GUKEKOL-91765 format. One record per residue (C-alpha): x, y, z. Coordinates in Angstrom, 3 decimals. Layout:
% residues N
{rec {X; Y; Z}}
...
//
This chain:
% residues 63
{rec {33.942; 178.799; 24.558}}
{rec {36.581; 180.274; 22.292}}
{rec {39.286; 182.282; 23.927}}
{rec {40.462; 185.769; 22.916}}
{rec {44.004; 185.841; 21.519}}
{rec {46.308; 188.720; 22.436}}
{rec {47.758; 190.656; 19.527}}
{rec {51.437; 189.732; 19.290}}
{rec {52.339; 193.016; 17.591}}
{rec {50.667; 195.077; 20.271}}
{rec {52.470; 193.083; 22.928}}
{rec {55.827; 194.257; 21.509}}
{rec {54.836; 197.935; 21.315}}
{rec {52.960; 198.609; 24.563}}
{rec {53.481; 197.750; 28.180}}
{rec {51.089; 198.039; 31.138}}
{rec {52.336; 199.647; 34.355}}
{rec {51.478; 198.459; 37.828}}
{rec {48.739; 201.085; 38.175}}
{rec {47.195; 199.987; 34.848}}
{rec {48.391; 202.736; 32.559}}
{rec {49.529; 201.746; 29.054}}
{rec {52.916; 203.108; 27.998}}
{rec {54.158; 203.608; 24.506}}
{rec {57.379; 204.752; 22.744}}
{rec {57.642; 208.123; 21.079}}
{rec {57.715; 208.332; 17.264}}
{rec {60.763; 209.474; 15.213}}
{rec {63.418; 207.676; 17.238}}
{rec {63.744; 204.628; 15.065}}
{rec {66.107; 205.472; 12.119}}
{rec {67.709; 208.370; 10.260}}
{rec {68.862; 209.779; 13.586}}
{rec {72.118; 211.219; 12.250}}
{rec {70.663; 214.421; 10.847}}
{rec {68.173; 214.999; 13.758}}
{rec {69.385; 217.294; 16.508}}
{rec {70.655; 215.561; 19.619}}
{rec {68.301; 217.759; 21.626}}
{rec {65.344; 216.205; 19.770}}
{rec {66.430; 212.621; 20.055}}
{rec {66.994; 213.026; 23.816}}
{rec {63.551; 214.480; 24.170}}
{rec {62.052; 211.495; 22.352}}
{rec {63.731; 209.024; 24.772}}
{rec {61.609; 207.082; 27.278}}
{rec {58.041; 205.950; 27.448}}
{rec {54.956; 208.120; 27.691}}
{rec {51.375; 207.183; 28.744}}
{rec {48.957; 206.380; 25.901}}
{rec {46.033; 208.763; 25.328}}
{rec {42.881; 207.595; 27.154}}
{rec {40.991; 207.427; 23.881}}
{rec {43.441; 204.825; 22.494}}
{rec {44.046; 202.991; 25.749}}
{rec {40.669; 201.187; 25.649}}
{rec {41.433; 199.732; 22.183}}
{rec {44.993; 198.716; 23.097}}
{rec {43.870; 197.024; 26.364}}
{rec {41.609; 194.793; 24.281}}
{rec {44.463; 193.930; 21.936}}
{rec {46.750; 193.065; 24.860}}
{rec {44.197; 190.527; 26.155}}
//
């Protein structure tokens, strides 16, 4: 039987916690940070759990 391949791009963007939640990065923290307030860039630091509606799709991509 053919095997499912994991999506290499999804593997770089999402991680699965020990309890099975999928974590993602926040948007707007990639570039052009100089003019954004420091308060905003600090708020965007760290991972947040993925919405349950999207988690099912991403779990399939991760394999």
